[in-house]
PAMI-434832 format. One record per residue (C-alpha): z, x, y; residue in three letters. Coordinates in nm, 2 decimals. Layout:
<site z="Z" x="X" y="Y" rest="Ala"/>
...
END
This chain:
<site z="-7.51" x="-6.11" y="-3.38" rest="Unk"/>
<site z="-7.72" x="-6.45" y="-3.26" rest="Unk"/>
<site z="-7.46" x="-6.65" y="-3.29" rest="Unk"/>
<site z="-7.20" x="-6.38" y="-3.12" rest="Unk"/>
<site z="-7.43" x="-6.48" y="-2.82" rest="Unk"/>
<site z="-7.42" x="-6.79" y="-2.83" rest="Unk"/>
<site z="-7.07" x="-6.85" y="-2.88" rest="Unk"/>
<site z="-7.02" x="-6.54" y="-2.56" rest="Unk"/>
<site z="-7.23" x="-6.74" y="-2.36" rest="Unk"/>
<site z="-7.07" x="-7.11" y="-2.42" rest="Unk"/>
<site z="-6.72" x="-6.92" y="-2.36" rest="Unk"/>
<site z="-6.86" x="-6.83" y="-1.99" rest="Unk"/>
<site z="-7.04" x="-7.18" y="-1.91" rest="Unk"/>
<site z="-6.72" x="-7.33" y="-2.03" rest="Unk"/>
<site z="-6.45" x="-7.15" y="-2.11" rest="Unk"/>
<site z="-6.35" x="-6.93" y="-1.81" rest="Unk"/>
<site z="-5.97" x="-6.95" y="-1.88" rest="Unk"/>
<site z="-6.07" x="-6.74" y="-2.19" rest="Unk"/>
<site z="-6.29" x="-6.54" y="-1.99" rest="Unk"/>
<site z="-6.01" x="-6.44" y="-1.79" rest="Unk"/>
<site z="-5.73" x="-6.38" y="-2.06" rest="Unk"/>
<site z="-6.02" x="-6.10" y="-2.23" rest="Unk"/>
<site z="-6.09" x="-5.90" y="-1.93" rest="Unk"/>
<site z="-5.68" x="-5.88" y="-1.88" rest="Unk"/>
<site z="-5.67" x="-5.81" y="-2.20" rest="Unk"/>
<site z="-5.92" x="-5.53" y="-2.14" rest="Unk"/>
<site z="-5.78" x="-5.39" y="-1.90" rest="Unk"/>
<site z="-5.43" x="-5.37" y="-2.06" rest="Unk"/>
<site z="-5.55" x="-5.19" y="-2.30" rest="Unk"/>
<site z="-5.79" x="-4.95" y="-2.13" rest="Unk"/>
<site z="-5.39" x="-4.93" y="-1.87" rest="Unk"/>
<site z="-5.23" x="-4.84" y="-2.23" rest="Unk"/>
<site z="-5.53" x="-4.63" y="-2.39" rest="Unk"/>
<site z="-5.54" x="-4.42" y="-2.05" rest="Unk"/>
<site z="-5.13" x="-4.43" y="-2.03" rest="Unk"/>
<site z="-5.10" x="-4.32" y="-2.40" rest="Unk"/>
<site z="-5.35" x="-3.99" y="-2.40" rest="Unk"/>
<site z="-5.22" x="-3.87" y="-2.08" rest="Unk"/>
<site z="-4.84" x="-3.85" y="-2.18" rest="Unk"/>
<site z="-4.89" x="-3.67" y="-2.56" rest="Unk"/>
<site z="-4.82" x="-3.40" y="-2.50" rest="Unk"/>
<site z="-4.94" x="-3.10" y="-2.79" rest="Unk"/>
<site z="-4.75" x="-2.86" y="-2.64" rest="Unk"/>
<site z="-4.44" x="-3.02" y="-2.82" rest="Unk"/>
<site z="-4.38" x="-2.89" y="-3.14" rest="Unk"/>
<site z="-4.13" x="-3.23" y="-3.17" rest="Unk"/>
<site z="-4.11" x="-3.48" y="-3.03" rest="Unk"/>
<site z="-3.94" x="-3.86" y="-3.08" rest="Unk"/>
<site z="-4.16" x="-4.08" y="-3.31" rest="Unk"/>
<site z="-3.99" x="-4.41" y="-3.36" rest="Unk"/>
<site z="-3.63" x="-4.60" y="-3.38" rest="Unk"/>
<site z="-3.45" x="-4.74" y="-3.62" rest="Unk"/>
<site z="-3.13" x="-4.95" y="-3.62" rest="Unk"/>
<site z="-2.99" x="-4.78" y="-3.93" rest="Unk"/>
<site z="-3.16" x="-4.40" y="-3.85" rest="Unk"/>
<site z="-3.12" x="-4.36" y="-3.47" rest="Unk"/>
<site z="-3.48" x="-4.21" y="-3.31" rest="Unk"/>
<site z="-3.69" x="-4.04" y="-3.58" rest="Unk"/>
<site z="-3.88" x="-3.67" y="-3.55" rest="Unk"/>
<site z="-4.20" x="-3.59" y="-3.59" rest="Unk"/>
<site z="-4.57" x="-3.43" y="-3.48" rest="Unk"/>
<site z="-4.70" x="-3.54" y="-3.22" rest="Unk"/>
<site z="-5.01" x="-3.63" y="-3.39" rest="Unk"/>
<site z="-4.81" x="-3.97" y="-3.48" rest="Unk"/>
<site z="-4.85" x="-4.07" y="-3.12" rest="Unk"/>
<site z="-5.20" x="-4.05" y="-3.17" rest="Unk"/>
<site z="-5.15" x="-4.44" y="-3.26" rest="Unk"/>
<site z="-5.09" x="-4.58" y="-2.93" rest="Unk"/>
<site z="-5.45" x="-4.47" y="-2.82" rest="Unk"/>
<site z="-5.57" x="-4.66" y="-3.13" rest="Unk"/>
<site z="-5.36" x="-4.98" y="-3.14" rest="Unk"/>
<site z="-5.52" x="-4.99" y="-2.77" rest="Unk"/>
<site z="-5.90" x="-4.93" y="-2.91" rest="Unk"/>
<site z="-5.81" x="-5.24" y="-3.16" rest="Unk"/>
<site z="-5.64" x="-5.46" y="-2.90" rest="Unk"/>
<site z="-5.89" x="-5.40" y="-2.62" rest="Unk"/>
<site z="-6.28" x="-5.38" y="-2.82" rest="Unk"/>
<site z="-6.17" x="-5.54" y="-3.13" rest="Unk"/>
<site z="-5.95" x="-5.84" y="-3.05" rest="Unk"/>
<site z="-6.14" x="-5.95" y="-2.81" rest="Unk"/>
<site z="-6.43" x="-6.00" y="-3.05" rest="Unk"/>
<site z="-6.21" x="-6.20" y="-3.31" rest="Unk"/>
<site z="-6.10" x="-6.35" y="-2.98" rest="Unk"/>
<site z="-6.52" x="-6.48" y="-3.02" rest="Unk"/>
<site z="-6.51" x="-6.55" y="-3.35" rest="Unk"/>
<site z="-6.20" x="-6.71" y="-3.34" rest="Unk"/>
<site z="-6.34" x="-6.96" y="-3.03" rest="Unk"/>
<site z="-6.65" x="-7.02" y="-3.32" rest="Unk"/>
<site z="-6.43" x="-7.15" y="-3.59" rest="Unk"/>
<site z="-6.14" x="-7.23" y="-3.47" rest="Unk"/>
<site z="-6.19" x="-7.37" y="-3.08" rest="Unk"/>
<site z="-6.05" x="-7.29" y="-2.75" rest="Unk"/>
<site z="-5.69" x="-7.35" y="-2.80" rest="Unk"/>
<site z="-5.62" x="-7.13" y="-3.06" rest="Unk"/>
<site z="-5.85" x="-6.85" y="-2.88" rest="Unk"/>
<site z="-5.62" x="-6.94" y="-2.63" rest="Unk"/>
<site z="-5.29" x="-6.84" y="-2.88" rest="Unk"/>
<site z="-5.41" x="-6.51" y="-3.05" rest="Unk"/>
<site z="-5.53" x="-6.36" y="-2.67" rest="Unk"/>
<site z="-5.18" x="-6.45" y="-2.57" rest="Unk"/>
<site z="-5.03" x="-6.27" y="-2.87" rest="Unk"/>
<site z="-5.19" x="-5.96" y="-2.82" rest="Unk"/>
<site z="-5.16" x="-5.99" y="-2.48" rest="Unk"/>
<site z="-4.73" x="-5.95" y="-2.61" rest="Unk"/>
<site z="-4.80" x="-5.74" y="-2.84" rest="Unk"/>
<site z="-5.01" x="-5.44" y="-2.57" rest="Unk"/>
<site z="-4.72" x="-5.52" y="-2.36" rest="Unk"/>
<site z="-4.43" x="-5.45" y="-2.65" rest="Unk"/>
<site z="-4.63" x="-5.08" y="-2.72" rest="Unk"/>
<site z="-4.56" x="-5.06" y="-2.37" rest="Unk"/>
<site z="-4.24" x="-5.10" y="-2.44" rest="Unk"/>
<site z="-4.19" x="-4.91" y="-2.72" rest="Unk"/>
<site z="-4.36" x="-4.65" y="-2.54" rest="Unk"/>
<site z="-4.19" x="-4.63" y="-2.24" rest="Unk"/>
<site z="-3.91" x="-4.62" y="-2.45" rest="Unk"/>
<site z="-3.99" x="-4.32" y="-2.68" rest="Unk"/>
<site z="-4.11" x="-4.13" y="-2.45" rest="Unk"/>
<site z="-3.77" x="-4.21" y="-2.22" rest="Unk"/>
<site z="-3.56" x="-4.04" y="-2.56" rest="Unk"/>
<site z="-3.84" x="-3.73" y="-2.57" rest="Unk"/>
END
């Protein structure tokens, strides 16, 4: 815990770009979480939960859509904590790459969820 605090303070003082990326990821994941919770439809018995090139859209229960809020929590909280750990082990370049990859994953989750909601 002590090294985590020191690493975070080092990020704050020396690497403002990484800190901005972490805040942006937290903002995007919070938006994904709110959007996913609002769009959950427990009254629907069947919703579109996946897409495959061969079989088309797959039907499932609305409970399967809980994967999106769970992803939002993982991307927002755990990936930011992991970014501080990566900064300690690998440095700023790898941390920026990791955070940019996380940003693309969040945007991809938005895209998949919007497409599934559009077909449902």
